[in-house]
N, C-alpha and C positions, 0 to 999 in steps of 0.2 A: 141698461149701463146710458143714460146718455149726455151728450156733451152740448153745454148753454155757452151764449157769448159771452164773455169777461173783461170787464178790465180791472188789468193785473199789473199790481207795482210788484217790483220783489229786489229787496238790497238785502247786505251783509254787512259785518263790523269791516273794517281796512285793521289788520294786524292779531286778528284775532289768532289765528295759528303758529304768531312769533312770539306771541305772550308766553303758550304754552313752551315754549324752551328758552324760556327765563326761568324763575324762581317759582315755586307754589306761591308766593306772597301775589306775588305780580302778579299772575294768573288769575287769581282768587279776587285781585279786586277789579281784574275784567269784568269776572262773570258775575259779582256783585251789579258792578255798574252797568250791562246790559241786562240784569232780572229788573233793578230798576227802571229804566226807561221805558222796560215792556208791561208795566206795573200802569206806567203815564200814560202810553201807549192804547193802552186796554180802556183807561177811566177816558180819553180822548174819542175812543172809538164810540164806546157804551152813551156819551154826549151825545155823537154825531144821528148815532142811532134812533135816538129819542126824538130830534128835531123835526117837528113839523113843517111846510110848506105851507107859509102864510096862514089863512082862514082856516083852508082849505083842511082834510082829513089826511091828507095823501105826505106819508112823511120820503126821505132823502130814501134811497134805494139802500136796504145795509148792509152794512161793512163786515165782511166775515177775514178774517185773516186767520194764519198758521207761523207756528216758531218752532224753526228745531236750533239747538248751538245758537248762533248767530244769523243766525240766517230767517227772514221776516218775509212773508206772501202775504197781500193787503190786497182785496178785490170785492168787487159786487157785481151781477149782474147786470143786462144791459135791459134799459126797460126802455122801449119805443113809445114816447109820450112828448109833452108838451114841456114834460120839467127835465128832459135830459141834460140838455146844456149845461143845465146849473148846478146840476147833480153831477157831471161830468168835472165843470170845474171846482166844484165844492171837495170832490174826489180827487183832484190834482193838490188843490190848497191842502187835504187833508196831511195827505201823504208828508209836503214841504212840511210841514206846522211839526209831522212826528221825528221826519230829519231833524228840526231846529231842536224839539227835544231830546235826541239822543247827545247832537252837539254840546247843549247848551248849561246843563248838568255834569254829566260826567266826563262829556269832552270826547263823545266819539264819533267818529269818523266813520259815513255808510256810504258804500255806493253800488249804485244800482241800475235798473230802469221800468218805465211804464209801457205797456202795450194794451193791446186787445186782441182775443181769438178764443179760440174754441177749450173750453177749458172744462173739468169732469172735479167735482168735487164735493165730498161730504164729511161724515164727521172722522173718519178714519185714512181716511185718502184725498192727494188732492194729482192733477195729473193734463197733459193736454199742451199743445202745440201753445199755446198763449202761456203757460209757463217756461217751457223751452226758450222762447223767442227772449221772454226776460229774464231768464239767467244768463243768455246770449249776451243783450243789451248790455247787463253787470258785465259779466266780461272781457267787452268790448268800449266800456267807459272809463278803462286804462285812471282815470284822475277819480278823487272821490266826489260824484255828482250822480245824483238820478238822473240817468238822459229820457225825456221821451221821444216815444217810437214817430217815424214819419203818419203813422196811421190814426193817433192820435192829435197829432197836428193838423192832421186833411179833416176829422171830425169837425175841430174848432174854430177853422174858415169855414166850414160848410150852415154851420152855427152861424157863423156871425154874417151869412148872408142871406141869413132869413128872413129878418127883419127890421127893424130898426131898435126895438129895444134888446132883442140877442143882439147886436152888434154891439150897442153901447153898451149893453155888460161883459160882453165877452170882452169886448177893447179895456174896461175898465178892470176886468178881473185879470186879462194875462198880462199888462202890462208892466209889471214889476214881477209877476210869479215866474214868466219864462226865459230865461237869457240865452245867448244866442252863443258857442263857444268858434274861438277863430277855426276850430276843424268845421262851423259849419251848424255841429249837431245842437240843437236846445237840451237845456238843463233843469232843473229847478231850482229859484232863488229861494232858500231855505231862511234866510236870512228875515224875509216880513213874512206876514199870513194874518191879514186884516180880518179871515173869516173867524178868528178866534174871538176878535172884538166885536163884531158884527151880531153872529149868529149863536157863540156858545159861551156859558157865561165868562167873569172874568174868573172866579175861583173854579181852580180845575176839581177840587171834592165834590162842589153841586153837578146832577146828575140832571139837573131838570130846564128844555129848554126854554133861553131866552132868546126874545127876537126870530126874524125870519127868513128868507129871500125878497119876501116881500121891500121889507128895509132896504136892501140890496137897491132893488129896482128904483124901488122910491128915491133913493138917493143919487140914482146915474139919469134916475127924472128932471130931477132938476139940479143938473150941471156940472153933473161928474162923469160926462160920459169921457173922454180920455186919460180920467187919473181916478188910482183908488180912493178909496174913503179913506181920508186921513184925519187926525183929529191931535192935539198937542202930544199928549197920553200917548198916540199911537208913535208918534216920532220918538217920545223920548224913549219907547220899547227899543226904537228902532237903533238909536245913541249906544244902551245899554248893551245891545244884544252883538252891536260891530266892536263895542270897547273889548268884550269878552273876546269877544272870533280876533282882535288882533293880538291881546292879552298870547292868547293857547298859541296862533299862527306863529308870533316872533318867539317864543321858546322853543317851537318845533323845530324855526329852522335856523337859530343858535343849536340848539341840540346836535343835530346832523349836518353842520357848517365847515366842521375840520374834516378836510380829506386824509387816506390812510395809505401806507403804504402797501397793507397787504391788498391785492389785488382782490379777493376774493368779497371780504369787508366793505373795499372800495366801490364794487359795483351795486352792495346791497345799499350801501350807504347811498347813493346815487340813485338809487331805483324808487328809497325812501324820500329823498331830497326836491327829489322831481315832482315829487304830490303835492308835497306843503311848498313848493314854487306855487304850484300851479291855485295855492288857496290862496294864494299873496296875490296874485293876478285876477281871482273873481272878488277877492276884498276888498281891494283898489277899484275894481268896476263897479263893486256896490257903493260906494263911498262917491262916486265922481256924479251914480244918477241921477236922470233929471230929477229926480224925483224925490231923493234924501238929499244932494250935496252936502258931505261932511270931511272933506277936504283933509280936515285935523285928523283925522283917524287911518288915513291912509298909512300901510306898511314901505318905508324907504328902506332898500337893501342896495350896500354896494358888492363888490366881489374884488379882492385880490389876488395874486399867482403866488406857488406858496410853489417857490424851489427845490423842498426835501422831497413833493413829492409831484412834482410837474404839475399838479392841476390847479386851478383859481377853486378857494375857500372865498364859501358867501357869508356873509354880515349883516344884523341889521344898524342900519345906522340912526 
């Protein structure tokens, strides 16, 4: 048995356990939603694994994945070559895109972590320090976010310092990808991931590679050094996903907004509501982002003291 260095992303679906305490119908719908998202994820990974880097014969390192229940592991083996930086950025964006897929259609909210370390991976087994640390990141993430480990951030900084092209590519690639939270942790911004337009086909059923990282590098050389490569279509996509995100989060805040006299139920409600209030904060931060500037899609909340429960009820303004 031999361990290899892997970049590892791990996440699970929030609310999975609670779903099975409800009706069979409800849990069946959740299973269908997860299964649907996994099918799309497999298609995205297939596209990724057939992408050629430029005009060379080199491909992006192959992405592997394991799925058990609502637990998803996505990883690739470290390669020490000139493409290491672009491979890592592509991997991070791939995970962000998959997180977006889980949200966009069946509205599944996930929580997880991304790290790097020793991993043993075969067709039938996966284990190692990297998996343990990724699971710990997920457990400590608290909110519906995929936290990026410090070791990954350090690698991104090292890649950025290598040369001017790497620096400009890294800055362009990470400006909208990583968000710093109030606790100092960085997490993936799943609202926007432009690799889907530059490297992969628009039609998700098409499995042939189109484009390359050469296009990304060329665009960066031509002046996009401090901002991602956007066009009107990309911005329209951002508007659409932000609108869906707004509607979903507002609906959930309303669902869990009313306080209860039952102590046990109130504790559960507050735990869930806290996660959706975090999503409100994240959503509004993206609306205010220098690259988007869409204040009309921000979520406005108000609170009112409930004299019966002696607690504040939250509502959407």
